All heavy atoms as a GROMACS GRO file, in nm:
protein
  626
    1LEU      N    1   5.560  -8.280  12.593
    1LEU     CA    2   5.502  -8.331  12.478
    1LEU      C    3   5.527  -8.480  12.468
    1LEU      O    4   5.438  -8.552  12.444
    1LEU     CB    5   5.547  -8.262  12.351
    1LEU     CG    6   5.494  -8.312  12.211
    1LEU    CD1    7   5.340  -8.306  12.210
    1LEU    CD2    8   5.549  -8.251  12.102
    2MET      N    9   5.652  -8.520  12.487
    2MET     CA   10   5.696  -8.665  12.483
    2MET      C   11   5.617  -8.751  12.571
    2MET      O   12   5.579  -8.854  12.541
    2MET     CB   13   5.848  -8.676  12.491
    2MET     CG   14   5.925  -8.607  12.382
    2MET     SD   15   5.878  -8.669  12.214
    2MET     CE   16   5.909  -8.841  12.216
    3GLU      N   17   5.603  -8.698  12.687
    3GLU     CA   18   5.528  -8.773  12.793
    3GLU      C   19   5.382  -8.794  12.761
    3GLU      O   20   5.317  -8.899  12.778
    3GLU     CB   21   5.541  -8.715  12.930
    3GLU     CG   22   5.680  -8.718  12.999
    3GLU     CD   23   5.778  -8.630  12.944
    3GLU    OE1   24   5.744  -8.531  12.868
    3GLU    OE2   25   5.900  -8.644  12.965
    4SER      N   26   5.327  -8.697  12.694
    4SER     CA   27   5.183  -8.705  12.647
    4SER      C   28   5.172  -8.813  12.549
    4SER      O   29   5.071  -8.894  12.540
    4SER     CB   30   5.126  -8.575  12.593
    4SER     OG   31   5.132  -8.473  12.697
    5ILE      N   32   5.260  -8.819  12.454
    5ILE     CA   33   5.262  -8.910  12.348
    5ILE      C   34   5.287  -9.055  12.402
    5ILE      O   35   5.222  -9.150  12.372
    5ILE     CB   36   5.381  -8.889  12.241
    5ILE    CG1   37   5.335  -8.764  12.169
    5ILE    CG2   38   5.393  -8.999  12.149
    5ILE    CD1   39   5.446  -8.693  12.078
    6TRP      N   40   5.374  -9.060  12.503
    6TRP     CA   41   5.404  -9.193  12.568
    6TRP      C   42   5.278  -9.241  12.642
    6TRP      O   43   5.241  -9.359  12.633
    6TRP     CB   44   5.527  -9.172  12.667
    6TRP     CG   45   5.559  -9.300  12.726
    6TRP    CD1   46   5.653  -9.396  12.679
    6TRP    CD2   47   5.512  -9.362  12.855
    6TRP    NE1   48   5.655  -9.505  12.763
    6TRP    CE2   49   5.580  -9.483  12.876
    6TRP    CE3   50   5.426  -9.313  12.953
    6TRP    CZ2   51   5.558  -9.560  12.982
    6TRP    CZ3   52   5.403  -9.399  13.062
    6TRP    CH2   53   5.475  -9.507  13.079
    7ILE      N   54   5.202  -9.154  12.707
    7ILE     CA   55   5.081  -9.196  12.770
    7ILE      C   56   4.979  -9.248  12.668
    7ILE      O   57   4.930  -9.356  12.699
    7ILE     CB   58   5.018  -9.076  12.853
    7ILE    CG1   59   5.110  -9.040  12.977
    7ILE    CG2   60   4.880  -9.114  12.900
    7ILE    CD1   61   5.072  -8.907  13.030
    8GLY      N   62   4.960  -9.183  12.560
    8GLY     CA   63   4.865  -9.228  12.466
    8GLY      C   64   4.906  -9.361  12.406
    8GLY      O   65   4.817  -9.454  12.384
    9ASN      N   66   5.042  -9.379  12.388
    9ASN     CA   67   5.081  -9.505  12.334
    9ASN      C   68   5.076  -9.616  12.431
    9ASN      O   69   5.033  -9.734  12.391
    9ASN     CB   70   5.240  -9.495  12.293
    9ASN     CG   71   5.250  -9.416  12.170
    9ASN    OD1   72   5.170  -9.407  12.076
    9ASN    ND2   73   5.378  -9.368  12.143
   10TRP      N   74   5.086  -9.591  12.560
   10TRP     CA   75   5.070  -9.687  12.668
   10TRP      C   76   4.928  -9.745  12.665
   10TRP      O   77   4.902  -9.861  12.666
   10TRP     CB   78   5.102  -9.627  12.813
   10TRP     CG   79   5.110  -9.718  12.910
   10TRP    CD1   80   5.221  -9.778  12.963
   10TRP    CD2   81   5.001  -9.774  13.001
   10TRP    NE1   82   5.196  -9.867  13.069
   10TRP    CE2   83   5.054  -9.862  13.100
   10TRP    CE3   84   4.858  -9.758  12.997
   10TRP    CZ2   85   4.986  -9.933  13.191
   10TRP    CZ3   86   4.789  -9.823  13.094
   10TRP    CH2   87   4.844  -9.912  13.190
   11PHE      N   88   4.824  -9.652  12.654
   11PHE     CA   89   4.688  -9.699  12.654
   11PHE      C   90   4.649  -9.768  12.524
   11PHE      O   91   4.575  -9.861  12.520
   11PHE     CB   92   4.595  -9.584  12.676
   11PHE     CG   93   4.579  -9.532  12.818
   11PHE    CD1   94   4.658  -9.429  12.869
   11PHE    CD2   95   4.509  -9.603  12.906
   11PHE    CE1   96   4.652  -9.392  13.000
   11PHE    CE2   97   4.498  -9.569  13.052
   11PHE     CZ   98   4.571  -9.460  13.092
   12SER      N   99   4.707  -9.718  12.412
   12SER     CA  100   4.688  -9.779  12.286
   12SER      C  101   4.746  -9.927  12.282
   12SER      O  102   4.675 -10.023  12.230
   12SER     CB  103   4.760  -9.702  12.174
   12SER     OG  104   4.744  -9.764  12.052
   13ARG      N  105   4.862  -9.949  12.341
   13ARG     CA  106   4.911 -10.084  12.347
   13ARG      C  107   4.816 -10.178  12.430
   13ARG      O  108   4.794 -10.296  12.404
   13ARG     CB  109   5.054 -10.085  12.403
   13ARG     CG  110   5.164 -10.042  12.305
   13ARG     CD  111   5.293 -10.065  12.356
   13ARG     NE  112   5.326 -10.004  12.494
   13ARG     CZ  113   5.373  -9.875  12.506
   13ARG    NH1  114   5.394  -9.799  12.392
   13ARG    NH2  115   5.390  -9.827  12.622
   14LEU      N  116   4.773 -10.123  12.547
   14LEU     CA  117   4.684 -10.199  12.635
   14LEU      C  118   4.553 -10.235  12.561
   14LEU      O  119   4.512 -10.355  12.563
   14LEU     CB  120   4.646 -10.110  12.767
   14LEU     CG  121   4.548 -10.176  12.856
   14LEU    CD1  122   4.598 -10.312  12.912
   14LEU    CD2  123   4.508 -10.079  12.966
   15LEU      N  124   4.496 -10.141  12.482
   15LEU     CA  125   4.370 -10.172  12.412
   15LEU      C  126   4.400 -10.278  12.302
   15LEU      O  127   4.314 -10.370  12.285
   15LEU     CB  128   4.312 -10.050  12.356
   15LEU     CG  129   4.249  -9.962  12.462
   15LEU    CD1  130   4.216  -9.824  12.394
   15LEU    CD2  131   4.132 -10.019  12.527
   16LYS      N  132   4.517 -10.266  12.227
   16LYS     CA  133   4.550 -10.366  12.134
   16LYS      C  134   4.560 -10.508  12.195
   16LYS      O  135   4.524 -10.601  12.129
   16LYS     CB  136   4.668 -10.326  12.053
   16LYS     CG  137   4.644 -10.198  11.958
   16LYS     CD  138   4.776 -10.166  11.889
   16LYS     CE  139   4.750 -10.047  11.809
   16LYS     NZ  140   4.868  -9.992  11.739
   17LEU      N  141   4.638 -10.510  12.305
   17LEU     CA  142   4.651 -10.640  12.374
   17LEU      C  143   4.511 -10.703  12.409
   17LEU      O  144   4.493 -10.829  12.389
   17LEU     CB  145   4.740 -10.624  12.503
   17LEU     CG  146   4.887 -10.616  12.484
   17LEU    CD1  147   4.953 -10.582  12.616
   17LEU    CD2  148   4.935 -10.750  12.437
   18SER      N  149   4.425 -10.630  12.454
   18SER     CA  150   4.295 -10.676  12.500
   18SER      C  151   4.218 -10.722  12.381
   18SER      O  152   4.130 -10.809  12.397
   18SER     CB  153   4.221 -10.565  12.576
   18SER     OG  154   4.171 -10.464  12.500
   19GLU      N  155   4.229 -10.663  12.266
   19GLU     CA  156   4.160 -10.707  12.148
   19GLU      C  157   4.217 -10.844  12.090
   19GLU      O  158   4.139 -10.913  12.032
   19GLU     CB  159   4.176 -10.602  12.033
   19GLU     CG  160   4.098 -10.476  12.056
   19GLU     CD  161   4.130 -10.372  11.963
   19GLU    OE1  162   4.207 -10.388  11.871
   19GLU    OE2  163   4.069 -10.261  11.975
   20LYS      N  164   4.336 -10.879  12.129
   20LYS     CA  165   4.396 -10.992  12.073
   20LYS      C  166   4.354 -11.117  12.160
   20LYS      O  167   4.384 -11.235  12.118
   20LYS     CB  168   4.548 -10.988  12.085
   20LYS     CG  169   4.601 -10.891  11.978
   20LYS     CD  170   4.757 -10.896  11.980
   20LYS     CE  171   4.816 -10.798  11.882
   20LYS     NZ  172   4.970 -10.802  11.894
   21THR      N  173   4.296 -11.098  12.276
   21THR     CA  174   4.264 -11.219  12.348
   21THR      C  175   4.111 -11.213  12.380
   21THR      O  176   4.043 -11.110  12.392
   21THR     CB  177   4.332 -11.216  12.491
   21THR    OG1  178   4.291 -11.324  12.560
   21THR    CG2  179   4.300 -11.089  12.564
   22SER      N  180   4.052 -11.338  12.382
   22SER     CA  181   3.909 -11.348  12.412
   22SER      C  182   3.892 -11.385  12.574
   22SER      O  183   3.783 -11.391  12.611
   22SER     CB  184   3.856 -11.465  12.330
   22SER     OG  185   3.914 -11.582  12.352
   23ASP      N  186   4.005 -11.390  12.637
   23ASP     CA  187   4.001 -11.428  12.784
   23ASP      C  188   3.964 -11.302  12.861
   23ASP      O  189   4.046 -11.212  12.866
   23ASP     CB  190   4.137 -11.482  12.827
   23ASP     CG  191   4.132 -11.530  12.968
   23ASP    OD1  192   4.030 -11.517  13.034
   23ASP    OD2  193   4.236 -11.574  13.014
   24CYS      N  194   3.846 -11.296  12.919
   24CYS     CA  195   3.804 -11.181  12.984
   24CYS      C  196   3.877 -11.163  13.124
   24CYS      O  197   3.871 -11.061  13.186
   24CYS     CB  198   3.650 -11.170  13.006
   24CYS     SG  199   3.577 -11.305  13.102
   25ASP      N  200   3.942 -11.280  13.171
   25ASP     CA  201   4.013 -11.270  13.296
   25ASP      C  202   4.168 -11.246  13.276
   25ASP      O  203   4.242 -11.278  13.361
   25ASP     CB  204   3.988 -11.405  13.367
   25ASP     CG  205   3.848 -11.413  13.419
   25ASP    OD1  206   3.789 -11.305  13.452
   25ASP    OD2  207   3.786 -11.519  13.429
   26ALA      N  208   4.205 -11.206  13.158
   26ALA     CA  209   4.350 -11.186  13.129
   26ALA      C  210   4.405 -11.086  13.217
   26ALA      O  211   4.346 -10.982  13.258
   26ALA     CB  212   4.365 -11.159  12.980
   27VAL      N  213   4.524 -11.098  13.251
   27VAL     CA  214   4.611 -11.015  13.334
   27VAL      C  215   4.730 -10.963  13.250
   27VAL      O  216   4.807 -11.056  13.210
   27VAL     CB  217   4.660 -11.072  13.470
   27VAL    CG1  218   4.738 -10.971  13.549
   27VAL    CG2  219   4.526 -11.107  13.551
   28TYR      N  220   4.746 -10.833  13.242
   28TYR     CA  221   4.872 -10.780  13.176
   28TYR      C  222   4.953 -10.706  13.277
   28TYR      O  223   4.894 -10.633  13.363
   28TYR     CB  224   4.836 -10.691  13.069
   28TYR     CG  225   4.737 -10.742  12.968
   28TYR    CD1  226   4.600 -10.711  12.965
   28TYR    CD2  227   4.773 -10.843  12.874
   28TYR    CE1  228   4.509 -10.765  12.877
   28TYR    CE2  229   4.683 -10.902  12.778
   28TYR     CZ  230   4.556 -10.855  12.780
   28TYR     OH  231   4.464 -10.910  12.694
   29ILE      N  232   5.086 -10.730  13.277
   29ILE     CA  233   5.170 -10.664  13.368
   29ILE      C  234   5.266 -10.573  13.288
   29ILE      O  235   5.332 -10.623  13.195
   29ILE     CB  236   5.248 -10.767  13.452
   29ILE    CG1  237   5.144 -10.848  13.532
   29ILE    CG2  238   5.353 -10.692  13.542
   29ILE    CD1  239   5.210 -10.960  13.610
   30ALA      N  240   5.266 -10.439  13.322
   30ALA     CA  241   5.359 -10.350  13.255
   30ALA      C  242   5.466 -10.310  13.361
   30ALA      O  243   5.441 -10.295  13.481
   30ALA     CB  244   5.280 -10.232  13.204
   31ASP      N  245   5.584 -10.279  13.307
   31ASP     CA  246   5.690 -10.250  13.393
   31ASP      C  247   5.683 -10.097  13.428
   31ASP      O  248   5.755 -10.047  13.512
   31ASP     CB  249   5.828 -10.284  13.342
   31ASP     CG  250   5.868 -10.213  13.210
   31ASP    OD1  251   5.785 -10.150  13.146
   31ASP    OD2  252   5.992 -10.211  13.177
   32ARG      N  253   5.602 -10.018  13.361
   32ARG     CA  254   5.583  -9.879  13.384
   32ARG      C  255   5.428  -9.845  13.382
   32ARG      O  256   5.363  -9.896  13.299
   32ARG     CB  257   5.654  -9.792  13.279
   32ARG     CG  258   5.795  -9.798  13.269
   32ARG     CD  259   5.861  -9.717  13.378
   32ARG     NE  260   6.006  -9.697  13.364
   32ARG     CZ  261   6.083  -9.788  13.419
   32ARG    NH1  262   6.050  -9.872  13.498
   32ARG    NH2  263   6.219  -9.767  13.397
   33SER      N  264   5.389  -9.764  13.487
   33SER     CA  265   5.256  -9.714  13.495
   33SER      C  266   5.247  -9.592  13.409
   33SER      O  267   5.347  -9.522  13.385
   33SER     CB  268   5.234  -9.687  13.640
   33SER     OG  269   5.132  -9.594  13.652
   34PRO      N  270   5.127  -9.560  13.359
   34PRO     CA  271   5.123  -9.435  13.293
   34PRO      C  272   5.164  -9.320  13.385
   34PRO      O  273   5.196  -9.206  13.334
   34PRO     CB  274   4.969  -9.424  13.250
   34PRO     CG  275   4.898  -9.531  13.323
   34PRO     CD  276   4.998  -9.631  13.368
   35PHE      N  277   5.146  -9.330  13.509
   35PHE     CA  278   5.184  -9.230  13.606
   35PHE      C  279   5.336  -9.204  13.608
   35PHE      O  280   5.379  -9.098  13.661
   35PHE     CB  281   5.127  -9.265  13.745
   35PHE     CG  282   4.982  -9.256  13.759
   35PHE    CD1  283   4.905  -9.369  13.764
   35PHE    CD2  284   4.916  -9.134  13.757
   35PHE    CE1  285   4.763  -9.361  13.777
   35PHE    CE2  286   4.779  -9.127  13.764
   35PHE     CZ  287   4.697  -9.240  13.772
   36SER      N  288   5.412  -9.286  13.546
   36SER     CA  289   5.557  -9.264  13.540
   36SER      C  290   5.583  -9.138  13.457
   36SER      O  291   5.678  -9.065  13.485
   36SER     CB  292   5.632  -9.388  13.472
   36SER     OG  293   5.609  -9.497  13.533
   37ALA      N  294   5.495  -9.111  13.370
   37ALA     CA  295   5.505  -8.986  13.288
   37ALA      C  296   5.507  -8.860  13.374
   37ALA      O  297   5.566  -8.751  13.347
   37ALA     CB  298   5.413  -8.983  13.178
   38VAL      N  299   5.422  -8.864  13.485
   38VAL     CA  300   5.423  -8.748  13.578
   38VAL      C  301   5.567  -8.723  13.629
   38VAL      O  302   5.596  -8.603  13.627
   38VAL     CB  303   5.326  -8.774  13.690
   38VAL    CG1  304   5.329  -8.658  13.798
   38VAL    CG2  305   5.175  -8.791  13.634
   39CYS      N  306   5.639  -8.816  13.668
   39CYS     CA  307   5.773  -8.796  13.715
   39CYS      C  308   5.864  -8.750  13.609
   39CYS      O  309   5.945  -8.664  13.637
   39CYS     CB  310   5.827  -8.925  13.780
   39CYS     SG  311   5.727  -8.987  13.919
   40TYR      N  312   5.857  -8.811  13.496
   40TYR     CA  313   5.945  -8.786  13.381
   40TYR      C  314   5.929  -8.639  13.322
   40TYR      O  315   6.011  -8.585  13.263
   40TYR     CB  316   5.950  -8.888  13.276
   40TYR     CG  317   6.000  -9.019  13.319
   40TYR    CD1  318   5.923  -9.134  13.306
   40TYR    CD2  319   6.132  -9.028  13.364
   40TYR    CE1  320   5.967  -9.257  13.346
   40TYR    CE2  321   6.170  -9.160  13.401
   40TYR     CZ  322   6.099  -9.265  13.399
   40TYR     OH  323   6.142  -9.392  13.430
   41ALA      N  324   5.808  -8.589  13.337
   41ALA     CA  325   5.768  -8.459  13.284
   41ALA      C  326   5.832  -8.343  13.357
   41ALA      O  327   5.822  -8.231  13.303
   41ALA     CB  328   5.622  -8.441  13.269
   42GLY      N  329   5.877  -8.366  13.470
   42GLY     CA  330   5.946  -8.259  13.544
   42GLY      C  331   5.840  -8.167  13.618
   42GLY      O  332   5.736  -8.215  13.672
   43ALA      N  333   5.874  -8.031  13.618
   43ALA     CA  334   5.795  -7.942  13.693
   43ALA      C  335   5.645  -7.937  13.654
   43ALA      O  336   5.561  -7.896  13.742
   43ALA     CB  337   5.856  -7.800  13.682
   44LYS      N  338   5.616  -7.964  13.533
   44LYS     CA  339   5.473  -7.959  13.495
   44LYS      C  340   5.409  -8.100  13.488
   44LYS      O  341   5.298  -8.109  13.433
   44LYS     CB  342   5.462  -7.884  13.365
   44LYS     CG  343   5.504  -7.738  13.389
   44LYS     CD  344   5.466  -7.655  13.258
   44LYS     CE  345   5.507  -7.507  13.285
   44LYS     NZ  346   5.473  -7.426  13.183
   45GLY      N  347   5.477  -8.193  13.540
   45GLY     CA  348   5.421  -8.334  13.524
   45GLY      C  349   5.287  -8.338  13.601
   45GLY      O  350   5.199  -8.423  13.554
   46HIS      N  351   5.252  -8.266  13.703
   46HIS     CA  352   5.126  -8.275  13.772
   46HIS      C  353   5.008  -8.252  13.682
   46HIS      O  354   4.900  -8.293  13.709
   46HIS     CB  355   5.132  -8.180  13.890
   46HIS     CG  356   5.136  -8.041  13.851
   46HIS    ND1  357   5.248  -7.971  13.815
   46HIS    CD2  358   5.036  -7.939  13.844
   46HIS    CE1  359   5.221  -7.849  13.783
   46HIS    NE2  360   5.088  -7.832  13.796
   47LEU      N  361   5.031  -8.183  13.568
   47LEU     CA  362   4.923  -8.159  13.481
   47LEU      C  363   4.875  -8.284  13.404
   47LEU      O  364   4.770  -8.287  13.356
   47LEU     CB  365   4.967  -8.053  13.371
   47LEU     CG  366   5.013  -7.911  13.438
   47LEU    CD1  367   5.070  -7.826  13.326
   47LEU    CD2  368   4.889  -7.847  13.489
   48LEU      N  369   4.965  -8.382  13.402
   48LEU     CA  370   4.932  -8.506  13.340
   48LEU      C  371   4.842  -8.595  13.422
   48LEU      O  372   4.773  -8.674  13.367
   48LEU     CB  373   5.058  -8.576  13.300
   48LEU     CG  374   5.156  -8.513  13.194
   48LEU    CD1  375   5.285  -8.586  13.180
   48LEU    CD2  376   5.072  -8.503  13.056
   49ASP      N  377   4.854  -8.588  13.547
   49ASP     CA  378   4.774  -8.663  13.639
   49ASP      C  379   4.624  -8.670  13.607
   49ASP      O  380   4.575  -8.787  13.602
   49ASP     CB  381   4.808  -8.620  13.782
   49ASP     CG  382   4.740  -8.730  13.882
   49ASP    OD1  383   4.816  -8.821  13.914
   49ASP    OD2  384   4.630  -8.705  13.923
   50PRO      N  385   4.551  -8.564  13.596
   50PRO     CA  386   4.408  -8.572  13.572
   50PRO      C  387   4.376  -8.633  13.430
   50PRO      O  388   4.275  -8.705  13.422
   50PRO     CB  389   4.365  -8.423  13.572
   50PRO     CG  390   4.482  -8.347  13.583
   50PRO     CD  391   4.599  -8.423  13.619
   51VAL      N  392   4.474  -8.620  13.344
   51VAL     CA  393   4.459  -8.674  13.202
   51VAL      C  394   4.464  -8.826  13.214
   51VAL      O  395   4.386  -8.901  13.162
   51VAL     CB  396   4.558  -8.613  13.108
   51VAL    CG1  397   4.561  -8.692  12.970
   51VAL    CG2  398   4.548  -8.471  13.085
   52ILE      N  399   4.554  -8.881  13.286
   52ILE     CA  400   4.579  -9.017  13.307
   52ILE      C  401   4.463  -9.078  13.373
   52ILE      O  402   4.415  -9.182  13.329
   52ILE     CB  403   4.709  -9.040  13.384
   52ILE    CG1  404   4.836  -8.996  13.299
   52ILE    CG2  405   4.719  -9.195  13.416
   52ILE    CD1  406   4.962  -8.998  13.377
   53ARG      N  407   4.415  -9.011  13.483
   53ARG     CA  408   4.300  -9.068  13.550
   53ARG      C  409   4.177  -9.071  13.458
   53ARG      O  410   4.103  -9.163  13.466
   53ARG     CB  411   4.276  -8.985  13.678
   53ARG     CG  412   4.388  -8.994  13.779
   53ARG     CD  413   4.359  -8.936  13.914
   53ARG     NE  414   4.470  -8.924  14.002
   53ARG     CZ  415   4.523  -9.034  14.063
   53ARG    NH1  416   4.452  -9.148  14.055
   53ARG    NH2  417   4.636  -9.028  14.133
   54ALA      N  418   4.157  -8.962  13.372
   54ALA     CA  419   4.047  -8.967  13.290
   54ALA      C  420   4.055  -9.082  13.191
   54ALA      O  421   3.957  -9.144  13.151
   54ALA     CB  422   4.033  -8.834  13.218
   55GLN      N  423   4.173  -9.106  13.134
   55GLN     CA  424   4.191  -9.222  13.042
   55GLN      C  425   4.167  -9.353  13.109
   55GLN      O  426   4.110  -9.437  13.036
   55GLN     CB  427   4.325  -9.204  12.984
   55GLN     CG  428   4.349  -9.086  12.884
   55GLN     CD  429   4.480  -9.077  12.819
   55GLN    OE1  430   4.589  -9.124  12.876
   55GLN    NE2  431   4.486  -9.020  12.705
   56ILE      N  432   4.205  -9.367  13.224
   56ILE     CA  433   4.185  -9.489  13.300
   56ILE      C  434   4.038  -9.506  13.311
   56ILE      O  435   3.987  -9.631  13.289
   56ILE     CB  436   4.244  -9.497  13.438
   56ILE    CG1  437   4.407  -9.500  13.419
   56ILE    CG2  438   4.199  -9.602  13.518
   56ILE    CD1  439   4.487  -9.480  13.555
   57GLU      N  440   3.955  -9.408  13.331
   57GLU     CA  441   3.804  -9.418  13.353
   57GLU      C  442   3.757  -9.453  13.212
   57GLU      O  443   3.653  -9.542  13.203
   57GLU     CB  444   3.750  -9.293  13.402
   57GLU     CG  445   3.782  -9.266  13.554
   57GLU     CD  446   3.720  -9.142  13.605
   57GLU    OE1  447   3.632  -9.084  13.537
   57GLU    OE2  448   3.768  -9.092  13.709
   58GLU      N  449   3.800  -9.397  13.109
   58GLU     CA  450   3.755  -9.429  12.979
   58GLU      C  451   3.781  -9.565  12.929
   58GLU      O  452   3.694  -9.623  12.861
   58GLU     CB  453   3.812  -9.318  12.869
   58GLU     CG  454   3.766  -9.184  12.884
   58GLU     CD  455   3.813  -9.088  12.781
   58GLU    OE1  456   3.851  -9.136  12.662
   58GLU    OE2  457   3.849  -8.973  12.816
   59VAL      N  458   3.894  -9.612  12.958
   59VAL     CA  459   3.925  -9.752  12.930
   59VAL      C  460   3.841  -9.857  13.007
   59VAL      O  461   3.792  -9.949  12.946
   59VAL     CB  462   4.075  -9.784  12.953
   59VAL    CG1  463   4.112  -9.929  12.960
   59VAL    CG2  464   4.167  -9.713  12.861
   60TRP      N  465   3.810  -9.810  13.135
   60TRP     CA  466   3.714  -9.900  13.206
   60TRP      C  467   3.580  -9.898  13.144
   60TRP      O  468   3.514 -10.007  13.121
   60TRP     CB  469   3.709  -9.849  13.354
   60TRP     CG  470   3.598  -9.914  13.429
   60TRP    CD1  471   3.489  -9.850  13.470
   60TRP    CD2  472   3.583 -10.045  13.475
   60TRP    NE1  473   3.404  -9.932  13.535
   60TRP    CE2  474   3.461 -10.058  13.541
   60TRP    CE3  475   3.656 -10.160  13.459
   60TRP    CZ2  476   3.418 -10.188  13.597
   60TRP    CZ3  477   3.616 -10.276  13.507
   60TRP    CH2  478   3.502 -10.291  13.577
   61ALA      N  479   3.525  -9.782  13.110
   61ALA     CA  480   3.388  -9.774  13.052
   61ALA      C  481   3.379  -9.834  12.911
   61ALA      O  482   3.280  -9.902  12.875
   61ALA     CB  483   3.358  -9.621  13.052
   62ALA      N  484   3.480  -9.805  12.831
   62ALA     CA  485   3.478  -9.855  12.687
   62ALA      C  486   3.511 -10.005  12.681
   62ALA      O  487   3.457 -10.078  12.591
   62ALA     CB  488   3.568  -9.772  12.607
   63ALA      N  489   3.617 -10.065  12.762
   63ALA     CA  490   3.656 -10.184  12.731
   63ALA      C  491   3.664 -10.272  12.856
   63ALA      O  492   3.707 -10.390  12.852
   63ALA     CB  493   3.808 -10.182  12.671
   64ASN      N  494   3.599 -10.224  12.968
   64ASN     CA  495   3.597 -10.304  13.092
   64ASN      C  496   3.727 -10.351  13.135
   64ASN      O  497   3.753 -10.466  13.186
   64ASN     CB  498   3.498 -10.421  13.070
   64ASN     CG  499   3.450 -10.471  13.204
   64ASN    OD1  500   3.433 -10.391  13.297
   64ASN    ND2  501   3.416 -10.600  13.213
   65ILE      N  502   3.835 -10.266  13.122
   65ILE     CA  503   3.967 -10.299  13.167
   65ILE      C  504   3.999 -10.221  13.299
   65ILE      O  505   3.983 -10.100  13.300
   65ILE     CB  506   4.068 -10.258  13.051
   65ILE    CG1  507   4.046 -10.350  12.930
   65ILE    CG2  508   4.209 -10.282  13.108
   65ILE    CD1  509   4.132 -10.298  12.809
   66GLU      N  510   4.023 -10.298  13.397
   66GLU     CA  511   4.066 -10.234  13.520
   66GLU      C  512   4.221 -10.222  13.528
   66GLU      O  513   4.292 -10.317  13.485
   66GLU     CB  514   4.029 -10.328  13.635
   66GLU     CG  515   3.875 -10.332  13.651
   66GLU     CD  516   3.840 -10.421  13.778
   66GLU    OE1  517   3.858 -10.371  13.886
   66GLU    OE2  518   3.789 -10.526  13.746
   67ILE      N  519   4.269 -10.094  13.562
   67ILE     CA  520   4.408 -10.075  13.576
   67ILE      C  521   4.442 -10.052  13.719
   67ILE      O  522   4.385  -9.963  13.790
   67ILE     CB  523   4.445  -9.951  13.493
   67ILE    CG1  524   4.413  -9.983  13.340
   67ILE    CG2  525   4.587  -9.910  13.509
   67ILE    CD1  526   4.434  -9.862  13.250
   68TYR      N  527   4.542 -10.120  13.765
   68TYR     CA  528   4.591 -10.104  13.903
   68TYR      C  529   4.744 -10.062  13.889
   68TYR      O  530   4.815 -10.129  13.816
   68TYR     CB  531   4.585 -10.237  13.979
   68TYR     CG  532   4.444 -10.284  14.007
   68TYR    CD1  533   4.385 -10.370  13.916
   68TYR    CD2  534   4.365 -10.233  14.112
   68TYR    CE1  535   4.251 -10.418  13.943
   68TYR    CE2  536   4.233 -10.282  14.132
   68TYR     CZ  537   4.189 -10.365  14.045
   68TYR     OH  538   4.055 -10.406  14.065
   69SER      N  539   4.777  -9.963  13.964
   69SER     CA  540   4.917  -9.922  13.965
   69SER      C  541   4.979  -9.965  14.111
   69SER      O  542   4.916  -9.934  14.210
   69SER     CB  543   4.932  -9.768  13.952
   69SER     OG  544   4.895  -9.732  13.821
   70VAL      N  545   5.095 -10.032  14.101
   70VAL     CA  546   5.149 -10.078  14.217
   70VAL      C  547   5.289 -10.034  14.226
   70VAL      O  548   5.367 -10.028  14.128
   70VAL     CB  549   5.150 -10.234  14.217
   70VAL    CG1  550   5.217 -10.282  14.349
   70VAL    CG2  551   5.014 -10.286  14.208
   71HIS      N  552   5.332  -9.973  14.332
   71HIS     CA  553   5.467  -9.917  14.356
   71HIS      C  554   5.545 -10.029  14.440
   71HIS      O  555   5.503 -10.042  14.558
   71HIS     CB  556   5.463  -9.788  14.425
   71HIS     CG  557   5.600  -9.729  14.450
   71HIS    ND1  558   5.638  -9.670  14.564
   71HIS    CD2  559   5.716  -9.737  14.378
   71HIS    CE1  560   5.760  -9.631  14.563
   71HIS    NE2  561   5.807  -9.677  14.452
   72LEU      N  562   5.645 -10.083  14.390
   72LEU     CA  563   5.723 -10.174  14.463
   72LEU      C  564   5.858 -10.110  14.507
   72LEU      O  565   5.931 -10.057  14.415
   72LEU     CB  566   5.765 -10.301  14.369
   72LEU     CG  567   5.644 -10.378  14.323
   72LEU    CD1  568   5.690 -10.494  14.234
   72LEU    CD2  569   5.561 -10.438  14.438
   73GLN      N  570   5.881 -10.114  14.616
   73GLN     CA  571   6.002 -10.049  14.671
   73GLN      C  572   6.091 -10.157  14.744
   73GLN      O  573   6.028 -10.234  14.835
   73GLN     CB  574   5.979  -9.942  14.769
   73GLN     CG  575   6.092  -9.863  14.819
   73GLN     CD  576   6.059  -9.734  14.900
   73GLN    OE1  577   5.932  -9.699  14.901
   73GLN    NE2  578   6.155  -9.670  14.957
   74VAL      N  579   6.213 -10.171  14.708
   74VAL     CA  580   6.300 -10.269  14.768
   74VAL      C  581   6.421 -10.202  14.824
   74VAL      O  582   6.471 -10.095  14.777
   74VAL     CB  583   6.340 -10.388  14.685
   74VAL    CG1  584   6.217 -10.465  14.632
   74VAL    CG2  585   6.409 -10.333  14.552
   75GLU      N  586   6.486 -10.266  14.915
   75GLU     CA  587   6.617 -10.215  14.960
   75GLU      C  588   6.717 -10.224  14.856
   75GLU      O  589   6.727 -10.323  14.782
   75GLU     CB  590   6.673 -10.302  15.078
   75GLU     CG  591   6.573 -10.290  15.204
   75GLU     CD  592   6.568 -10.155  15.268
   75GLU    OE1  593   6.667 -10.081  15.266
   75GLU    OE2  594   6.456 -10.121  15.312
   76ASP      N  595   6.811 -10.121  14.845
   76ASP     CA  596   6.908 -10.113  14.738
   76ASP      C  597   6.999 -10.250  14.744
   76ASP      O  598   7.034 -10.301  14.643
   76ASP     CB  599   6.998  -9.995  14.751
   76ASP     CG  600   6.922  -9.865  14.715
   76ASP    OD1  601   6.827  -9.877  14.639
   76ASP    OD2  602   6.971  -9.758  14.761
   77GLU      N  603   7.025 -10.302  14.861
   77GLU     CA  604   7.111 -10.420  14.872
   77GLU      C  605   7.043 -10.539  14.817
   77GLU      O  606   7.114 -10.628  14.760
   77GLU     CB  607   7.137 -10.441  15.021
   77GLU     CG  608   7.217 -10.333  15.081
   77GLU     CD  609   7.241 -10.349  15.232
   77GLU    OE1  610   7.201 -10.455  15.291
   77GLU    OE2  611   7.299 -10.254  15.296
   78THR      N  612   6.910 -10.545  14.810
   78THR     CA  613   6.838 -10.657  14.764
   78THR      C  614   6.853 -10.663  14.600
   78THR      O  615   6.859 -10.768  14.548
   78THR     CB  616   6.682 -10.640  14.790
   78THR    OG1  617   6.675 -10.632  14.930
   78THR    CG2  618   6.614 -10.761  14.738
   79LEU      N  619   6.866 -10.544  14.539
   79LEU     CA  620   6.880 -10.538  14.400
   79LEU      C  621   7.011 -10.593  14.368
   79LEU      O  622   7.040 -10.646  14.259
   79LEU     CB  623   6.858 -10.395  14.350
   79LEU     CG  624   6.718 -10.345  14.359
   79LEU    CD1  625   6.716 -10.197  14.318
   79LEU    CD2  626   6.621 -10.423  14.281
   0.00000   0.00000   0.00000
């Protein structure tokens, strides 16, 4: 349940940010992807994946916002 709420809040914050700017080329960077919830949800996290993908499509259709998820992996020693 908590992960579902977190996903909804993630998209809500994104939409609110986009409403605050008139710059159609704005770029927003988040330190967590909505797909993070899949990992945090545990054994049933895979059920959230299609919901997240559907919400990404809805945001694109409704607000013309493109979402890219990037996984950065670095060596532990670098951190």
